[in-house]
PyMOL CGO cylinders between C-alpha atoms (Angstrom):
from pymol import cmd
from pymol.cgo import CYLINDER

trace = [
    CYLINDER, -43.16, 1.27, -30.18, -40.88, 4.29, -30.16, 0.3, 1, 1, 1, 1, 1, 1,
    CYLINDER, -40.88, 4.29, -30.16, -37.36, 3.36, -31.36, 0.3, 1, 1, 1, 1, 1, 1,
    CYLINDER, -37.36, 3.36, -31.36, -35.74, 6.39, -29.79, 0.3, 1, 1, 1, 1, 1, 1,
    CYLINDER, -35.74, 6.39, -29.79, -34.66, 5.95, -26.20, 0.3, 1, 1, 1, 1, 1, 1,
    CYLINDER, -34.66, 5.95, -26.20, -35.31, 8.99, -24.08, 0.3, 1, 1, 1, 1, 1, 1,
    CYLINDER, -35.31, 8.99, -24.08, -32.43, 10.04, -21.87, 0.3, 1, 1, 1, 1, 1, 1,
    CYLINDER, -32.43, 10.04, -21.87, -32.41, 12.93, -19.43, 0.3, 1, 1, 1, 1, 1, 1,
    CYLINDER, -32.41, 12.93, -19.43, -30.37, 15.91, -20.57, 0.3, 1, 1, 1, 1, 1, 1,
    CYLINDER, -30.37, 15.91, -20.57, -27.57, 16.66, -18.11, 0.3, 1, 1, 1, 1, 1, 1,
    CYLINDER, -27.57, 16.66, -18.11, -25.68, 19.91, -18.65, 0.3, 1, 1, 1, 1, 1, 1,
    CYLINDER, -25.68, 19.91, -18.65, -21.91, 19.51, -18.62, 0.3, 1, 1, 1, 1, 1, 1,
    CYLINDER, -21.91, 19.51, -18.62, -19.68, 22.29, -17.38, 0.3, 1, 1, 1, 1, 1, 1,
    CYLINDER, -19.68, 22.29, -17.38, -16.95, 22.68, -20.00, 0.3, 1, 1, 1, 1, 1, 1,
    CYLINDER, -16.95, 22.68, -20.00, -15.24, 25.73, -18.53, 0.3, 1, 1, 1, 1, 1, 1,
    CYLINDER, -15.24, 25.73, -18.53, -11.58, 25.29, -17.64, 0.3, 1, 1, 1, 1, 1, 1,
    CYLINDER, -11.58, 25.29, -17.64, -9.68, 27.55, -15.31, 0.3, 1, 1, 1, 1, 1, 1,
    CYLINDER, -9.68, 27.55, -15.31, -5.94, 27.84, -15.89, 0.3, 1, 1, 1, 1, 1, 1,
    CYLINDER, -5.94, 27.84, -15.89, -3.83, 29.38, -13.17, 0.3, 1, 1, 1, 1, 1, 1,
    CYLINDER, -3.83, 29.38, -13.17, -0.19, 30.04, -13.92, 0.3, 1, 1, 1, 1, 1, 1,
    CYLINDER, -0.19, 30.04, -13.92, 2.35, 31.53, -11.60, 0.3, 1, 1, 1, 1, 1, 1,
    CYLINDER, 2.35, 31.53, -11.60, 6.04, 32.08, -11.94, 0.3, 1, 1, 1, 1, 1, 1,
    CYLINDER, 6.04, 32.08, -11.94, 6.65, 29.82, -8.95, 0.3, 1, 1, 1, 1, 1, 1,
    CYLINDER, 6.65, 29.82, -8.95, 4.97, 26.85, -10.68, 0.3, 1, 1, 1, 1, 1, 1,
    CYLINDER, 4.97, 26.85, -10.68, 7.01, 27.46, -13.84, 0.3, 1, 1, 1, 1, 1, 1,
    CYLINDER, 7.01, 27.46, -13.84, 10.22, 27.59, -11.78, 0.3, 1, 1, 1, 1, 1, 1,
    CYLINDER, 10.22, 27.59, -11.78, 9.30, 24.29, -10.10, 0.3, 1, 1, 1, 1, 1, 1,
    CYLINDER, 9.30, 24.29, -10.10, 8.71, 22.68, -13.50, 0.3, 1, 1, 1, 1, 1, 1,
    CYLINDER, 8.71, 22.68, -13.50, 12.06, 23.93, -14.80, 0.3, 1, 1, 1, 1, 1, 1,
    CYLINDER, 12.06, 23.93, -14.80, 13.90, 22.55, -11.75, 0.3, 1, 1, 1, 1, 1, 1,
    CYLINDER, 13.90, 22.55, -11.75, 12.02, 19.27, -12.09, 0.3, 1, 1, 1, 1, 1, 1,
    CYLINDER, 12.02, 19.27, -12.09, 13.03, 18.93, -15.76, 0.3, 1, 1, 1, 1, 1, 1,
    CYLINDER, 13.03, 18.93, -15.76, 16.66, 19.68, -14.93, 0.3, 1, 1, 1, 1, 1, 1,
    CYLINDER, 16.66, 19.68, -14.93, 16.65, 17.12, -12.13, 0.3, 1, 1, 1, 1, 1, 1,
    CYLINDER, 16.65, 17.12, -12.13, 15.14, 14.46, -14.39, 0.3, 1, 1, 1, 1, 1, 1,
    CYLINDER, 15.14, 14.46, -14.39, 17.69, 15.17, -17.09, 0.3, 1, 1, 1, 1, 1, 1,
    CYLINDER, 17.69, 15.17, -17.09, 20.53, 14.91, -14.59, 0.3, 1, 1, 1, 1, 1, 1,
    CYLINDER, 20.53, 14.91, -14.59, 19.22, 11.61, -13.26, 0.3, 1, 1, 1, 1, 1, 1,
    CYLINDER, 19.22, 11.61, -13.26, 18.85, 10.25, -16.79, 0.3, 1, 1, 1, 1, 1, 1,
    CYLINDER, 18.85, 10.25, -16.79, 22.43, 11.14, -17.64, 0.3, 1, 1, 1, 1, 1, 1,
    CYLINDER, 22.43, 11.14, -17.64, 23.70, 9.64, -14.37, 0.3, 1, 1, 1, 1, 1, 1,
    CYLINDER, 23.70, 9.64, -14.37, 21.65, 6.47, -14.91, 0.3, 1, 1, 1, 1, 1, 1,
    CYLINDER, 21.65, 6.47, -14.91, 22.89, 6.09, -18.50, 0.3, 1, 1, 1, 1, 1, 1,
    CYLINDER, 22.89, 6.09, -18.50, 26.53, 6.57, -17.48, 0.3, 1, 1, 1, 1, 1, 1,
    CYLINDER, 26.53, 6.57, -17.48, 26.17, 4.09, -14.62, 0.3, 1, 1, 1, 1, 1, 1,
    CYLINDER, 26.17, 4.09, -14.62, 24.55, 1.48, -16.85, 0.3, 1, 1, 1, 1, 1, 1,
    CYLINDER, 24.55, 1.48, -16.85, 27.23, 2.03, -19.51, 0.3, 1, 1, 1, 1, 1, 1,
    CYLINDER, 27.23, 2.03, -19.51, 29.98, 1.44, -16.96, 0.3, 1, 1, 1, 1, 1, 1,
    CYLINDER, 29.98, 1.44, -16.96, 28.20, -1.63, -15.54, 0.3, 1, 1, 1, 1, 1, 1,
    CYLINDER, 28.20, -1.63, -15.54, 27.78, -3.21, -18.98, 0.3, 1, 1, 1, 1, 1, 1,
    CYLINDER, 27.78, -3.21, -18.98, 31.36, -2.40, -19.97, 0.3, 1, 1, 1, 1, 1, 1,
    CYLINDER, 31.36, -2.40, -19.97, 32.63, -4.00, -16.75, 0.3, 1, 1, 1, 1, 1, 1,
    CYLINDER, 32.63, -4.00, -16.75, 30.44, -7.03, -17.39, 0.3, 1, 1, 1, 1, 1, 1,
    CYLINDER, 30.44, -7.03, -17.39, 31.65, -7.47, -20.97, 0.3, 1, 1, 1, 1, 1, 1,
    CYLINDER, 31.65, -7.47, -20.97, 35.34, -7.06, -20.10, 0.3, 1, 1, 1, 1, 1, 1,
    CYLINDER, 35.34, -7.06, -20.10, 35.18, -9.08, -16.85, 0.3, 1, 1, 1, 1, 1, 1,
    CYLINDER, 35.18, -9.08, -16.85, 36.31, -12.35, -18.39, 0.3, 1, 1, 1, 1, 1, 1,
    CYLINDER, 36.31, -12.35, -18.39, 34.82, -15.44, -19.94, 0.3, 1, 1, 1, 1, 1, 1,
    CYLINDER, 34.82, -15.44, -19.94, 33.59, -17.19, -16.78, 0.3, 1, 1, 1, 1, 1, 1,
    CYLINDER, 33.59, -17.19, -16.78, 32.04, -14.13, -15.15, 0.3, 1, 1, 1, 1, 1, 1,
    CYLINDER, 32.04, -14.13, -15.15, 30.40, -13.05, -18.43, 0.3, 1, 1, 1, 1, 1, 1,
    CYLINDER, 30.40, -13.05, -18.43, 29.03, -16.55, -19.05, 0.3, 1, 1, 1, 1, 1, 1,
    CYLINDER, 29.03, -16.55, -19.05, 27.75, -16.88, -15.49, 0.3, 1, 1, 1, 1, 1, 1,
    CYLINDER, 27.75, -16.88, -15.49, 25.97, -13.52, -15.51, 0.3, 1, 1, 1, 1, 1, 1,
    CYLINDER, 25.97, -13.52, -15.51, 24.55, -14.12, -18.98, 0.3, 1, 1, 1, 1, 1, 1,
    CYLINDER, 24.55, -14.12, -18.98, 23.21, -17.51, -17.86, 0.3, 1, 1, 1, 1, 1, 1,
    CYLINDER, 23.21, -17.51, -17.86, 21.70, -15.95, -14.74, 0.3, 1, 1, 1, 1, 1, 1,
    CYLINDER, 21.70, -15.95, -14.74, 19.96, -13.22, -16.75, 0.3, 1, 1, 1, 1, 1, 1,
    CYLINDER, 19.96, -13.22, -16.75, 18.65, -15.77, -19.24, 0.3, 1, 1, 1, 1, 1, 1,
    CYLINDER, 18.65, -15.77, -19.24, 17.25, -17.97, -16.45, 0.3, 1, 1, 1, 1, 1, 1,
    CYLINDER, 17.25, -17.97, -16.45, 15.59, -14.99, -14.77, 0.3, 1, 1, 1, 1, 1, 1,
    CYLINDER, 15.59, -14.99, -14.77, 14.07, -13.89, -18.08, 0.3, 1, 1, 1, 1, 1, 1,
    CYLINDER, 14.07, -13.89, -18.08, 12.72, -17.37, -18.71, 0.3, 1, 1, 1, 1, 1, 1,
    CYLINDER, 12.72, -17.37, -18.71, 11.27, -17.51, -15.19, 0.3, 1, 1, 1, 1, 1, 1,
    CYLINDER, 11.27, -17.51, -15.19, 9.54, -14.16, -15.71, 0.3, 1, 1, 1, 1, 1, 1,
    CYLINDER, 9.54, -14.16, -15.71, 8.11, -15.34, -19.04, 0.3, 1, 1, 1, 1, 1, 1,
    CYLINDER, 8.11, -15.34, -19.04, 6.78, -18.58, -17.52, 0.3, 1, 1, 1, 1, 1, 1,
    CYLINDER, 6.78, -18.58, -17.52, 5.16, -16.67, -14.66, 0.3, 1, 1, 1, 1, 1, 1,
    CYLINDER, 5.16, -16.67, -14.66, 3.42, -14.31, -17.10, 0.3, 1, 1, 1, 1, 1, 1,
    CYLINDER, 3.42, -14.31, -17.10, 2.14, -17.27, -19.12, 0.3, 1, 1, 1, 1, 1, 1,
    CYLINDER, 2.14, -17.27, -19.12, 0.97, -19.12, -16.00, 0.3, 1, 1, 1, 1, 1, 1,
    CYLINDER, 0.97, -19.12, -16.00, -0.94, -16.01, -14.86, 0.3, 1, 1, 1, 1, 1, 1,
    CYLINDER, -0.94, -16.01, -14.86, -3.03, -16.29, -18.05, 0.3, 1, 1, 1, 1, 1, 1,
    CYLINDER, -3.03, -16.29, -18.05, -3.98, -19.86, -17.09, 0.3, 1, 1, 1, 1, 1, 1,
    CYLINDER, -3.98, -19.86, -17.09, -1.66, -21.71, -19.46, 0.3, 1, 1, 1, 1, 1, 1,
    CYLINDER, -1.66, -21.71, -19.46, 0.78, -24.08, -17.80, 0.3, 1, 1, 1, 1, 1, 1,
    CYLINDER, 0.78, -24.08, -17.80, 3.88, -25.02, -19.84, 0.3, 1, 1, 1, 1, 1, 1,
    CYLINDER, 3.88, -25.02, -19.84, 4.93, -28.65, -19.89, 0.3, 1, 1, 1, 1, 1, 1,
]
cmd.load_cgo(trace, "trace")
C-alpha cells in the first residue's frame, strides 16, 4: 500500500497587479481626515456627556449608574444563555 496520497497539481496564479492613481490617494487622504475629525468630535462629545453625568447630582448619577449596571448584567446573562447555560 502506497502511503503517499496522490493529489492533482493545480497551478496557482501568484501575480498581483497594483494600480495607483493620484485620485485614489486623494480619496484616501480625505477619508483619513474625515475619520480623524469624527474621532475627535466623538471623544469630545463623550467627554462632555460623562462630565455632565458625574456632576449632575447624587440621585441622577446613582440612577444612571444603576441603569447601566442592570443593562450590563442583562447583556451578560443573554450571552451566557446563548451558550446553553441558564443561570439560576
